[in-house]
VMD Tcl script that builds the backbone (N, CA, C; Angstrom):
set m [mol new atoms 525]
animate dup $m
set s [atomselect $m all]
$s set {name element resname resid chain x y z} {
  {N N MET 1 A 18.224 89.592 -61.332}
  {CA C MET 1 A 18.129 88.645 -60.240}
  {C C MET 1 A 17.129 87.553 -60.620}
  {N N THR 2 A 17.442 86.298 -60.315}
  {CA C THR 2 A 16.540 85.182 -60.610}
  {C C THR 2 A 15.472 85.106 -59.534}
  {N N PRO 3 A 14.355 84.437 -59.832}
  {CA C PRO 3 A 13.290 84.310 -58.837}
  {C C PRO 3 A 13.748 83.626 -57.557}
  {N N ALA 4 A 14.789 82.834 -57.624}
  {CA C ALA 4 A 15.260 82.100 -56.447}
  {C C ALA 4 A 16.639 82.623 -56.077}
  {N N SER 5 A 16.674 83.795 -55.448}
  {CA C SER 5 A 17.962 84.395 -55.146}
  {C C SER 5 A 18.550 83.884 -53.839}
  {N N SER 6 A 17.755 83.235 -53.034}
  {CA C SER 6 A 18.269 82.620 -51.813}
  {C C SER 6 A 17.514 81.326 -51.565}
  {N N PRO 7 A 18.093 80.429 -50.770}
  {CA C PRO 7 A 17.408 79.157 -50.498}
  {C C PRO 7 A 15.992 79.340 -49.951}
  {N N SER 8 A 15.761 80.423 -49.179}
  {CA C SER 8 A 14.435 80.626 -48.610}
  {C C SER 8 A 13.424 81.059 -49.668}
  {N N ASP 9 A 13.901 81.533 -50.841}
  {CA C ASP 9 A 13.016 81.930 -51.927}
  {C C ASP 9 A 12.585 80.740 -52.788}
  {N N LYS 10 A 13.174 79.593 -52.572}
  {CA C LYS 10 A 12.855 78.399 -53.352}
  {C C LYS 10 A 11.404 78.005 -53.077}
  {N N PRO 11 A 10.606 77.854 -54.140}
  {CA C PRO 11 A 9.205 77.481 -53.916}
  {C C PRO 11 A 9.091 76.151 -53.174}
  {N N SER 12 A 8.190 76.115 -52.216}
  {CA C SER 12 A 8.004 74.907 -51.418}
  {C C SER 12 A 7.452 73.757 -52.251}
  {N N TYR 13 A 6.830 74.062 -53.370}
  {CA C TYR 13 A 6.198 73.049 -54.226}
  {C C TYR 13 A 7.097 72.607 -55.374}
  {N N LEU 14 A 8.349 73.044 -55.385}
  {CA C LEU 14 A 9.267 72.691 -56.467}
  {C C LEU 14 A 9.465 71.173 -56.576}
  {N N GLY 15 A 9.563 70.482 -55.463}
  {CA C GLY 15 A 9.719 69.028 -55.479}
  {C C GLY 15 A 8.528 68.336 -56.120}
  {N N LEU 16 A 7.334 68.843 -55.872}
  {CA C LEU 16 A 6.131 68.295 -56.485}
  {C C LEU 16 A 6.191 68.458 -57.999}
  {N N LEU 17 A 6.561 69.654 -58.452}
  {CA C LEU 17 A 6.658 69.904 -59.895}
  {C C LEU 17 A 7.699 68.991 -60.530}
  {N N ASN 18 A 8.815 68.788 -59.852}
  {CA C ASN 18 A 9.880 67.923 -60.358}
  {C C ASN 18 A 9.396 66.478 -60.461}
  {N N ALA 19 A 8.726 66.014 -59.416}
  {CA C ALA 19 A 8.221 64.632 -59.421}
  {C C ALA 19 A 7.217 64.425 -60.551}
  {N N ILE 20 A 6.353 65.399 -60.785}
  {CA C ILE 20 A 5.367 65.283 -61.868}
  {C C ILE 20 A 6.076 65.266 -63.219}
  {N N ALA 21 A 7.039 66.173 -63.422}
  {CA C ALA 21 A 7.766 66.230 -64.703}
  {C C ALA 21 A 8.420 64.887 -65.005}
  {N N LEU 22 A 9.045 64.286 -64.012}
  {CA C LEU 22 A 9.716 63.000 -64.219}
  {C C LEU 22 A 8.724 61.873 -64.474}
  {N N ALA 23 A 7.709 61.769 -63.641}
  {CA C ALA 23 A 6.742 60.668 -63.765}
  {C C ALA 23 A 5.990 60.738 -65.091}
  {N N GLU 24 A 5.605 61.919 -65.498}
  {CA C GLU 24 A 4.855 62.063 -66.739}
  {C C GLU 24 A 5.718 61.744 -67.952}
  {N N SER 25 A 6.958 62.185 -67.939}
  {CA C SER 25 A 7.867 61.883 -69.053}
  {C C SER 25 A 8.126 60.384 -69.144}
  {N N ARG 26 A 8.269 59.744 -68.006}
  {CA C ARG 26 A 8.496 58.296 -68.000}
  {C C ARG 26 A 7.261 57.539 -68.479}
  {N N ALA 27 A 6.078 57.996 -68.074}
  {CA C ALA 27 A 4.846 57.346 -68.528}
  {C C ALA 27 A 4.708 57.498 -70.043}
  {N N HIS 28 A 5.047 58.653 -70.561}
  {CA C HIS 28 A 5.004 58.861 -72.009}
  {C C HIS 28 A 5.888 57.832 -72.714}
  {N N ALA 29 A 7.062 57.575 -72.158}
  {CA C ALA 29 A 7.998 56.629 -72.783}
  {C C ALA 29 A 7.416 55.223 -72.845}
  {N N TYR 30 A 6.869 54.707 -71.740}
  {CA C TYR 30 A 6.378 53.329 -71.807}
  {C C TYR 30 A 5.048 53.217 -72.531}
  {N N LEU 31 A 4.236 54.257 -72.493}
  {CA C LEU 31 A 2.971 54.196 -73.231}
  {C C LEU 31 A 3.206 54.227 -74.739}
  {N N THR 32 A 4.153 55.029 -75.198}
  {CA C THR 32 A 4.437 55.060 -76.635}
  {C C THR 32 A 5.103 53.762 -77.086}
  {N N ALA 33 A 5.905 53.164 -76.227}
  {CA C ALA 33 A 6.496 51.857 -76.560}
  {C C ALA 33 A 5.392 50.807 -76.679}
  {N N TRP 34 A 4.437 50.841 -75.795}
  {CA C TRP 34 A 3.300 49.910 -75.817}
  {C C TRP 34 A 2.457 50.136 -77.077}
  {N N MET 35 A 2.221 51.393 -77.429}
  {CA C MET 35 A 1.443 51.707 -78.630}
  {C C MET 35 A 2.033 51.034 -79.863}
  {N N ALA 36 A 3.345 50.960 -79.914}
  {CA C ALA 36 A 4.028 50.402 -81.085}
  {C C ALA 36 A 3.810 48.907 -81.244}
  {N N VAL 37 A 3.428 48.215 -80.167}
  {CA C VAL 37 A 3.312 46.761 -80.242}
  {C C VAL 37 A 1.899 46.215 -80.023}
  {N N THR 38 A 0.965 47.054 -79.607}
  {CA C THR 38 A -0.384 46.526 -79.370}
  {C C THR 38 A -1.040 46.133 -80.697}
  {N N PRO 39 A -1.700 44.991 -80.724}
  {CA C PRO 39 A -2.400 44.592 -81.948}
  {C C PRO 39 A -3.773 45.268 -82.080}
  {N N SER 40 A -4.232 45.932 -81.037}
  {CA C SER 40 A -5.580 46.490 -81.012}
  {C C SER 40 A -5.599 47.978 -81.381}
  {N N PRO 41 A -6.322 48.331 -82.424}
  {CA C PRO 41 A -6.449 49.758 -82.766}
  {C C PRO 41 A -7.192 50.543 -81.678}
  {N N ASP 42 A -8.113 49.885 -80.975}
  {CA C ASP 42 A -8.848 50.564 -79.901}
  {C C ASP 42 A -7.926 50.876 -78.721}
  {N N VAL 43 A -7.111 49.910 -78.334}
  {CA C VAL 43 A -6.159 50.138 -77.245}
  {C C VAL 43 A -5.144 51.197 -77.687}
  {N N ARG 44 A -4.684 51.111 -78.907}
  {CA C ARG 44 A -3.717 52.090 -79.424}
  {C C ARG 44 A -4.292 53.507 -79.346}
  {N N ALA 45 A -5.567 53.668 -79.655}
  {CA C ALA 45 A -6.206 54.983 -79.608}
  {C C ALA 45 A -6.224 55.541 -78.183}
  {N N VAL 46 A -6.560 54.694 -77.221}
  {CA C VAL 46 A -6.565 55.134 -75.814}
  {C C VAL 46 A -5.144 55.486 -75.380}
  {N N LEU 47 A -4.193 54.616 -75.701}
  {CA C LEU 47 A -2.803 54.873 -75.328}
  {C C LEU 47 A -2.280 56.146 -75.991}
  {N N ALA 48 A -2.688 56.414 -77.225}
  {CA C ALA 48 A -2.241 57.624 -77.919}
  {C C ALA 48 A -2.727 58.877 -77.199}
  {N N THR 49 A -3.977 58.866 -76.766}
  {CA C THR 49 A -4.530 60.008 -76.032}
  {C C THR 49 A -3.785 60.213 -74.724}
  {N N VAL 50 A -3.653 59.144 -73.964}
  {CA C VAL 50 A -3.013 59.245 -72.650}
  {C C VAL 50 A -1.528 59.576 -72.797}
  {N N ALA 51 A -0.841 58.952 -73.744}
  {CA C ALA 51 A 0.589 59.222 -73.940}
  {C C ALA 51 A 0.830 60.672 -74.340}
  {N N ALA 52 A -0.020 61.212 -75.202}
  {CA C ALA 52 A 0.136 62.612 -75.605}
  {C C ALA 52 A -0.002 63.530 -74.392}
  {N N ARG 53 A -0.966 63.240 -73.536}
  {CA C ARG 53 A -1.142 64.036 -72.316}
  {C C ARG 53 A 0.082 63.911 -71.410}
  {N N GLU 54 A 0.547 62.689 -71.236}
  {CA C GLU 54 A 1.683 62.476 -70.330}
  {C C GLU 54 A 2.924 63.212 -70.829}
  {N N GLY 55 A 3.191 63.107 -72.133}
  {CA C GLY 55 A 4.344 63.795 -72.696}
  {C C GLY 55 A 4.231 65.297 -72.554}
  {N N GLU 56 A 3.047 65.826 -72.824}
  {CA C GLU 56 A 2.830 67.263 -72.691}
  {C C GLU 56 A 2.970 67.691 -71.239}
  {N N HIS 57 A 2.452 66.898 -70.319}
  {CA C HIS 57 A 2.587 67.241 -68.898}
  {C C HIS 57 A 4.055 67.273 -68.486}
  {N N GLY 58 A 4.808 66.271 -68.909}
  {CA C GLY 58 A 6.232 66.243 -68.571}
  {C C GLY 58 A 6.943 67.498 -69.048}
  {N N MET 59 A 6.661 67.891 -70.279}
  {CA C MET 59 A 7.308 69.086 -70.834}
  {C C MET 59 A 6.797 70.367 -70.168}
  {N N ALA 60 A 5.488 70.442 -69.913}
  {CA C ALA 60 A 4.916 71.644 -69.306}
  {C C ALA 60 A 5.461 71.871 -67.897}
  {N N PHE 61 A 5.616 70.800 -67.134}
  {CA C PHE 61 A 6.142 70.961 -65.781}
  {C C PHE 61 A 7.642 71.257 -65.797}
  {N N ALA 62 A 8.371 70.666 -66.737}
  {CA C ALA 62 A 9.788 71.009 -66.885}
  {C C ALA 62 A 9.927 72.482 -67.265}
  {N N LYS 63 A 9.069 72.959 -68.146}
  {CA C LYS 63 A 9.075 74.365 -68.552}
  {C C LYS 63 A 8.784 75.262 -67.351}
  {N N ARG 64 A 7.784 74.893 -66.555}
  {CA C ARG 64 A 7.427 75.718 -65.388}
  {C C ARG 64 A 8.578 75.768 -64.393}
  {N N ILE 65 A 9.226 74.650 -64.181}
  {CA C ILE 65 A 10.392 74.622 -63.284}
  {C C ILE 65 A 11.461 75.571 -63.811}
  {N N ASN 66 A 11.685 75.539 -65.113}
  {CA C ASN 66 A 12.661 76.436 -65.740}
  {C C ASN 66 A 12.247 77.896 -65.569}
  {N N GLU 67 A 10.973 78.204 -65.753}
  {CA C GLU 67 A 10.475 79.575 -65.584}
  {C C GLU 67 A 10.682 80.076 -64.156}
  {N N LEU 68 A 10.657 79.165 -63.213}
  {CA C LEU 68 A 10.886 79.527 -61.814}
  {C C LEU 68 A 12.372 79.688 -61.493}
  {N N GLY 69 A 13.222 79.377 -62.475}
  {CA C GLY 69 A 14.661 79.556 -62.301}
  {C C GLY 69 A 15.414 78.302 -61.891}
  {N N TYR 70 A 14.831 77.161 -62.095}
  {CA C TYR 70 A 15.433 75.898 -61.692}
  {C C TYR 70 A 15.457 74.925 -62.870}
  {N N SER 71 A 16.009 73.758 -62.633}
  {CA C SER 71 A 16.055 72.695 -63.640}
  {C C SER 71 A 15.483 71.423 -63.036}
  {N N VAL 72 A 14.947 70.578 -63.901}
  {CA C VAL 72 A 14.462 69.274 -63.452}
  {C C VAL 72 A 15.666 68.471 -62.964}
  {N N LEU 73 A 15.514 67.871 -61.799}
  {CA C LEU 73 A 16.556 66.998 -61.245}
  {C C LEU 73 A 16.110 65.556 -61.420}
  {N N ASP 74 A 16.920 64.784 -62.122}
  {CA C ASP 74 A 16.552 63.384 -62.339}
  {C C ASP 74 A 16.665 62.608 -61.036}
  {N N ARG 75 A 15.656 61.859 -60.766}
  {CA C ARG 75 A 15.621 60.957 -59.616}
  {C C ARG 75 A 15.386 59.573 -60.191}
  {N N PRO 76 A 16.309 58.655 -60.028}
  {CA C PRO 76 A 16.148 57.318 -60.615}
  {C C PRO 76 A 14.850 56.646 -60.168}
  {N N ASP 77 A 14.229 55.957 -61.099}
  {CA C ASP 77 A 13.022 55.187 -60.819}
  {C C ASP 77 A 13.316 53.739 -61.177}
  {N N PRO 78 A 13.569 52.898 -60.177}
  {CA C PRO 78 A 13.915 51.499 -60.454}
  {C C PRO 78 A 12.821 50.737 -61.200}
  {N N SER 79 A 11.581 51.170 -61.117}
  {CA C SER 79 A 10.502 50.439 -61.790}
  {C C SER 79 A 10.387 50.790 -63.278}
  {N N GLN 80 A 11.040 51.851 -63.727}
  {CA C GLN 80 A 10.888 52.268 -65.124}
  {C C GLN 80 A 11.379 51.207 -66.105}
  {N N LYS 81 A 12.493 50.575 -65.794}
  {CA C LYS 81 A 13.029 49.550 -66.695}
  {C C LYS 81 A 12.038 48.387 -66.828}
  {N N LYS 82 A 11.409 48.002 -65.710}
  {CA C LYS 82 A 10.420 46.918 -65.737}
  {C C LYS 82 A 9.175 47.329 -66.517}
  {N N LYS 83 A 8.738 48.577 -66.342}
  {CA C LYS 83 A 7.568 49.060 -67.079}
  {C C LYS 83 A 7.847 49.080 -68.577}
  {N N MET 84 A 9.027 49.534 -68.949}
  {CA C MET 84 A 9.386 49.557 -70.369}
  {C C MET 84 A 9.428 48.145 -70.938}
  {N N ALA 85 A 10.017 47.214 -70.187}
  {CA C ALA 85 A 10.092 45.826 -70.650}
  {C C ALA 85 A 8.691 45.240 -70.809}
  {N N MET 86 A 7.823 45.508 -69.849}
  {CA C MET 86 A 6.440 45.016 -69.924}
  {C C MET 86 A 5.725 45.638 -71.121}
  {N N ALA 87 A 5.876 46.932 -71.300}
  {CA C ALA 87 A 5.198 47.633 -72.395}
  {C C ALA 87 A 5.612 47.092 -73.755}
  {N N LYS 88 A 6.873 46.732 -73.912}
  {CA C LYS 88 A 7.396 46.232 -75.187}
  {C C LYS 88 A 7.183 44.731 -75.375}
  {N N SER 89 A 6.738 44.058 -74.334}
  {CA C SER 89 A 6.644 42.596 -74.362}
  {C C SER 89 A 5.496 42.116 -75.231}
  {N N ASP 90 A 5.432 40.800 -75.384}
  {CA C ASP 90 A 4.341 40.197 -76.153}
  {C C ASP 90 A 3.177 39.782 -75.247}
  {N N ARG 91 A 3.173 40.243 -74.017}
  {CA C ARG 91 A 2.046 39.977 -73.120}
  {C C ARG 91 A 0.801 40.653 -73.679}
  {N N THR 92 A -0.371 40.201 -73.264}
  {CA C THR 92 A -1.615 40.801 -73.751}
  {C C THR 92 A -1.756 42.214 -73.185}
  {N N ASP 93 A -2.598 43.000 -73.837}
  {CA C ASP 93 A -2.867 44.353 -73.342}
  {C C ASP 93 A -3.461 44.302 -71.938}
  {N N LEU 94 A -4.310 43.326 -71.684}
  {CA C LEU 94 A -4.900 43.161 -70.359}
  {C C LEU 94 A -3.813 42.890 -69.321}
  {N N GLU 95 A -2.898 41.986 -69.632}
  {CA C GLU 95 A -1.801 41.676 -68.704}
  {C C GLU 95 A -0.935 42.903 -68.451}
  {N N LYS 96 A -0.693 43.677 -69.489}
  {CA C LYS 96 A 0.118 44.894 -69.323}
  {C C LYS 96 A -0.586 45.899 -68.421}
  {N N MET 97 A -1.874 46.090 -68.648}
  {CA C MET 97 A -2.648 47.019 -67.811}
  {C C MET 97 A -2.536 46.631 -66.334}
  {N N GLU 98 A -2.729 45.356 -66.061}
  {CA C GLU 98 A -2.677 44.883 -64.679}
  {C C GLU 98 A -1.278 44.986 -64.104}
  {N N ALA 99 A -0.270 44.612 -64.867}
  {CA C ALA 99 A 1.104 44.618 -64.368}
  {C C ALA 99 A 1.598 46.027 -64.073}
  {N N ILE 100 A 1.251 46.970 -64.929}
  {CA C ILE 100 A 1.702 48.352 -64.734}
  {C C ILE 100 A 0.784 49.087 -63.759}
  {N N GLY 101 A -0.421 48.579 -63.562}
  {CA C GLY 101 A -1.348 49.172 -62.603}
  {C C GLY 101 A -2.233 50.257 -63.185}
  {N N LEU 102 A -2.346 50.306 -64.495}
  {CA C LEU 102 A -3.144 51.349 -65.128}
  {C C LEU 102 A -4.637 51.146 -64.913}
  {N N ASN 103 A -5.030 49.949 -64.527}
  {CA C ASN 103 A -6.433 49.658 -64.250}
  {C C ASN 103 A -6.865 50.175 -62.881}
  {N N GLU 104 A -5.946 50.700 -62.096}
  {CA C GLU 104 A -6.258 51.134 -60.733}
  {C C GLU 104 A -6.124 52.637 -60.534}
  {N N LEU 105 A -5.919 53.398 -61.607}
  {CA C LEU 105 A -5.709 54.834 -61.473}
  {C C LEU 105 A -6.984 55.590 -61.147}
  {N N ASP 106 A -8.102 55.148 -61.699}
  {CA C ASP 106 A -9.378 55.828 -61.484}
  {C C ASP 106 A -9.933 55.411 -60.130}
  {N N THR 107 A -10.079 56.379 -59.230}
  {CA C THR 107 A -10.605 56.075 -57.897}
  {C C THR 107 A -12.082 56.411 -57.778}
  {N N GLY 108 A -12.689 56.837 -58.876}
  {CA C GLY 108 A -14.109 57.206 -58.822}
  {C C GLY 108 A -14.298 58.415 -57.928}
  {N N ASP 109 A -15.220 58.308 -56.992}
  {CA C ASP 109 A -15.499 59.420 -56.072}
  {C C ASP 109 A -14.634 59.387 -54.817}
  {N N ARG 110 A -13.814 58.352 -54.689}
  {CA C ARG 110 A -12.947 58.250 -53.506}
  {C C ARG 110 A -11.771 59.224 -53.641}
  {N N PRO 111 A -11.183 59.641 -52.528}
  {CA C PRO 111 A -10.016 60.528 -52.582}
  {C C PRO 111 A -8.874 59.897 -53.391}
  {N N ASP 112 A -8.070 60.744 -54.012}
  {CA C ASP 112 A -6.913 60.271 -54.759}
  {C C ASP 112 A -5.696 61.125 -54.411}
  {N N ILE 113 A -4.583 60.807 -55.012}
  {CA C ILE 113 A -3.334 61.499 -54.726}
  {C C ILE 113 A -3.429 63.000 -54.994}
  {N N PHE 114 A -4.278 63.396 -55.922}
  {CA C PHE 114 A -4.376 64.797 -56.316}
  {C C PHE 114 A -5.092 65.664 -55.287}
  {N N ASP 115 A -5.858 65.054 -54.410}
  {CA C ASP 115 A -6.608 65.819 -53.414}
  {C C ASP 115 A -5.708 66.652 -52.501}
  {N N ARG 116 A -4.461 66.269 -52.373}
  {CA C ARG 116 A -3.536 66.966 -51.465}
  {C C ARG 116 A -2.691 68.038 -52.165}
  {N N PHE 117 A -2.799 68.163 -53.474}
  {CA C PHE 117 A -1.909 69.059 -54.211}
  {C C PHE 117 A -2.062 70.530 -53.834}
  {N N PHE 118 A -3.244 70.961 -53.482}
  {CA C PHE 118 A -3.448 72.382 -53.207}
  {C C PHE 118 A -3.453 72.726 -51.717}
  {N N THR 119 A -2.908 71.842 -50.893}
  {CA C THR 119 A -2.793 72.176 -49.467}
  {C C THR 119 A -1.697 73.212 -49.240}
  {N N ASP 120 A -0.793 73.372 -50.210}
  {CA C ASP 120 A 0.254 74.395 -50.153}
  {C C ASP 120 A -0.341 75.695 -50.691}
  {N N HIS 121 A -0.630 76.621 -49.807}
  {CA C HIS 121 A -1.290 77.865 -50.190}
  {C C HIS 121 A -0.341 78.884 -50.807}
  {N N SER 122 A 0.929 78.540 -50.934}
  {CA C SER 122 A 1.888 79.462 -51.547}
  {C C SER 122 A 2.004 79.257 -53.060}
  {N N ILE 123 A 1.281 78.310 -53.615}
  {CA C ILE 123 A 1.351 78.047 -55.060}
  {C C ILE 123 A 0.895 79.289 -55.818}
  {N N ASP 124 A 1.730 79.738 -56.755}
  {CA C ASP 124 A 1.413 80.930 -57.536}
  {C C ASP 124 A 0.314 80.629 -58.554}
  {N N ILE 125 A -0.246 81.674 -59.134}
  {CA C ILE 125 A -1.385 81.549 -60.045}
  {C C ILE 125 A -1.050 80.687 -61.264}
  {N N GLN 126 A 0.084 80.948 -61.900}
  {CA C GLN 126 A 0.432 80.202 -63.118}
  {C C GLN 126 A 0.638 78.716 -62.826}
  {N N THR 127 A 1.321 78.414 -61.730}
  {CA C THR 127 A 1.536 77.016 -61.350}
  {C C THR 127 A 0.213 76.362 -60.952}
  {N N GLY 128 A -0.636 77.098 -60.248}
  {CA C GLY 128 A -1.942 76.571 -59.857}
  {C C GLY 128 A -2.806 76.223 -61.059}
  {N N ALA 129 A -2.775 77.090 -62.076}
  {CA C ALA 129 A -3.545 76.810 -63.294}
  {C C ALA 129 A -3.012 75.562 -63.989}
  {N N LEU 130 A -1.696 75.427 -64.046}
  {CA C LEU 130 A -1.081 74.243 -64.665}
  {C C LEU 130 A -1.456 72.982 -63.893}
  {N N LEU 131 A -1.374 73.047 -62.571}
  {CA C LEU 131 A -1.734 71.891 -61.746}
  {C C LEU 131 A -3.213 71.525 -61.907}
  {N N GLY 132 A -4.077 72.519 -61.972}
  {CA C GLY 132 A -5.508 72.257 -62.115}
  {C C GLY 132 A -5.819 71.519 -63.408}
  {N N ARG 133 A -5.248 71.984 -64.519}
  {CA C ARG 133 A -5.461 71.312 -65.805}
  {C C ARG 133 A -4.882 69.904 -65.771}
  {N N TYR 134 A -3.694 69.792 -65.196}
  {CA C TYR 134 A -3.037 68.484 -65.081}
  {C C TYR 134 A -3.919 67.495 -64.315}
  {N N ILE 135 A -4.446 67.910 -63.182}
  {CA C ILE 135 A -5.271 67.027 -62.357}
  {C C ILE 135 A -6.511 66.573 -63.120}
  {N N CYS 136 A -7.179 67.500 -63.785}
  {CA C CYS 136 A -8.384 67.135 -64.548}
  {C C CYS 136 A -8.054 66.157 -65.667}
  {N N GLU 137 A -6.950 66.387 -66.363}
  {CA C GLU 137 A -6.561 65.478 -67.443}
  {C C GLU 137 A -6.135 64.122 -66.904}
  {N N GLU 138 A -5.452 64.090 -65.776}
  {CA C GLU 138 A -5.040 62.817 -65.187}
  {C C GLU 138 A -6.251 61.995 -64.752}
  {N N ARG 139 A -7.211 62.651 -64.162}
  {CA C ARG 139 A -8.419 61.926 -63.752}
  {C C ARG 139 A -9.172 61.402 -64.965}
  {N N ASP 140 A -9.243 62.205 -66.024}
  {CA C ASP 140 A -9.893 61.742 -67.239}
  {C C ASP 140 A -9.119 60.579 -67.858}
  {N N SER 141 A -7.799 60.662 -67.855}
  {CA C SER 141 A -6.982 59.552 -68.376}
  {C C SER 141 A -7.232 58.287 -67.570}
  {N N GLY 142 A -7.352 58.424 -66.262}
  {CA C GLY 142 A -7.670 57.271 -65.418}
  {C C GLY 142 A -8.995 56.638 -65.807}
  {N N ARG 143 A -9.991 57.476 -66.096}
  {CA C ARG 143 A -11.294 56.949 -66.524}
  {C C ARG 143 A -11.183 56.255 -67.886}
  {N N LEU 144 A -10.432 56.860 -68.822}
  {CA C LEU 144 A -10.235 56.234 -70.134}
  {C C LEU 144 A -9.568 54.870 -69.992}
  {N N LEU 145 A -8.526 54.813 -69.176}
  {CA C LEU 145 A -7.801 53.552 -68.989}
  {C C LEU 145 A -8.665 52.516 -68.277}
  {N N ARG 146 A -9.464 52.944 -67.302}
  {CA C ARG 146 A -10.364 52.023 -66.602}
  {C C ARG 146 A -11.368 51.435 -67.590}
  {N N SER 147 A -11.948 52.258 -68.437}
  {CA C SER 147 A -12.904 51.783 -69.433}
  {C C SER 147 A -12.241 50.807 -70.404}
  {N N CYS 148 A -11.061 51.140 -70.851}
  {CA C CYS 148 A -10.319 50.252 -71.754}
  {C C CYS 148 A -10.056 48.915 -71.062}
  {N N TYR 149 A -9.629 48.968 -69.808}
  {CA C TYR 149 A -9.351 47.757 -69.040}
  {C C TYR 149 A -10.616 46.900 -68.908}
  {N N GLU 150 A -11.728 47.538 -68.565}
  {CA C GLU 150 A -12.969 46.790 -68.386}
  {C C GLU 150 A -13.401 46.111 -69.685}
  {N N GLN 151 A -13.193 46.781 -70.815}
  {CA C GLN 151 A -13.529 46.177 -72.102}
  {C C GLN 151 A -12.597 44.999 -72.418}
  {N N LEU 152 A -11.311 45.157 -72.114}
  {CA C LEU 152 A -10.366 44.052 -72.322}
  {C C LEU 152 A -10.719 42.874 -71.417}
  {N N LYS 153 A -11.068 43.176 -70.183}
  {CA C LYS 153 A -11.431 42.130 -69.218}
  {C C LYS 153 A -12.684 41.389 -69.686}
  {N N ALA 154 A -13.675 42.124 -70.156}
  {CA C ALA 154 A -14.914 41.507 -70.638}
  {C C ALA 154 A -14.641 40.630 -71.859}
  {N N ALA 155 A -13.769 41.056 -72.724}
  {CA C ALA 155 A -13.432 40.273 -73.914}
  {C C ALA 155 A -12.622 39.030 -73.558}
  {N N GLU 156 A -11.874 39.071 -72.475}
  {CA C GLU 156 A -11.023 37.947 -72.059}
  {C C GLU 156 A -11.844 36.826 -71.422}
  {N N ARG 157 A -12.934 37.150 -70.751}
  {CA C ARG 157 A -13.735 36.128 -70.066}
  {C C ARG 157 A -14.203 35.013 -70.995}
  {N N PRO 158 A -14.797 35.335 -72.135}
  {CA C PRO 158 A -15.226 34.237 -73.032}
  {C C PRO 158 A -14.045 33.417 -73.551}
  {N N LYS 159 A -12.916 34.047 -73.783}
  {CA C LYS 159 A -11.733 33.321 -74.262}
  {C C LYS 159 A -11.250 32.339 -73.211}
  {N N ALA 160 A -11.196 32.790 -71.955}
  {CA C ALA 160 A -10.733 31.914 -70.874}
  {C C ALA 160 A -11.693 30.744 -70.674}
  {N N ARG 161 A -12.990 31.011 -70.782}
  {CA C ARG 161 A -13.974 29.931 -70.620}
  {C C ARG 161 A -13.851 28.911 -71.737}
  {N N SER 162 A -13.638 29.377 -72.956}
  {CA C SER 162 A -13.550 28.433 -74.077}
  {C C SER 162 A -12.280 27.592 -73.996}
  {N N ARG 163 A -11.245 28.132 -73.347}
  {CA C ARG 163 A -10.010 27.359 -73.156}
  {C C ARG 163 A -10.092 26.499 -71.906}
  {N N GLY 164 A -11.097 26.792 -71.066}
  {CA C GLY 164 A -11.244 26.044 -69.823}
  {C C GLY 164 A -10.170 26.391 -68.813}
  {N N THR 165 A -9.619 27.597 -68.922}
  {CA C THR 165 A -8.567 28.029 -68.001}
  {C C THR 165 A -8.901 29.385 -67.437}
  {N N LYS 166 A -8.251 29.704 -66.347}
  {CA C LYS 166 A -8.330 31.048 -65.804}
  {C C LYS 166 A -7.270 31.889 -66.496}
  {N N ALA 167 A -7.596 33.150 -66.735}
  {CA C ALA 167 A -6.602 34.048 -67.311}
  {C C ALA 167 A -5.505 34.256 -66.266}
  {N N ARG 168 A -4.253 34.137 -66.688}
  {CA C ARG 168 A -3.169 34.309 -65.717}
  {C C ARG 168 A -2.985 35.788 -65.432}
  {N N ARG 169 A -2.623 36.058 -64.217}
  {CA C ARG 169 A -2.414 37.446 -63.782}
  {C C ARG 169 A -0.904 37.668 -63.704}
  {N N PRO 170 A -0.408 38.681 -64.422}
  {CA C PRO 170 A 1.044 38.923 -64.393}
  {C C PRO 170 A 1.465 39.523 -63.061}
  {N N GLU 171 A 2.735 39.383 -62.766}
  {CA C GLU 171 A 3.299 40.001 -61.569}
  {C C GLU 171 A 3.219 41.510 -61.735}
  {N N PRO 172 A 2.715 42.251 -60.731}
  {CA C PRO 172 A 2.639 43.700 -60.871}
  {C C PRO 172 A 4.011 44.347 -60.884}
  {N N VAL 173 A 4.102 45.449 -61.597}
  {CA C VAL 173 A 5.325 46.241 -61.645}
  {C C VAL 173 A 5.157 47.338 -60.629}
  {N N ALA 174 A 6.146 47.554 -59.788}
  {CA C ALA 174 A 6.050 48.611 -58.778}
  {C C ALA 174 A 5.872 49.957 -59.458}
  {N N VAL 175 A 4.851 50.693 -59.038}
  {CA C VAL 175 A 4.578 52.007 -59.629}
  {C C VAL 175 A 5.240 53.090 -58.821}
}
mol reanalyze $m
mol bondsrecalc $m
mol representation Tube
mol addrep $m
């Protein structure tokens, strides 16, 4: 008998696991595409760290869903095509960060999306451990990306002043 022998046996948190598996796999795709075109070895290093985490998270959550007796269900993300196009574009790394919204992931001490993940008290031990590691890595990735963004922003200020122009802000991509 499979773990989900009736609809009532379906874990209440399965949708959360599915959403994470999809979002992380998609982030891995656009971050690795961006890595291939960035001229900056420093930005590439940050993207490599974050992309590796995102790819691993996507696979780990897909694996957990499978262990629970289910499969990942694809849910179309209309913004993915725009994120991929932005990541592969010749826009600056700073413009890409702003357009994709990677500069806004770190909330510091303020509440974030992860604060609500453990309100479901039916989460099993193995899934809880996976979610805990995921949350810590996501928050750390947010801090890495924020630091990278701040360094890019600081480097852009003198360039904009010497050109006598304001740095243009790209249109944000829906996250």
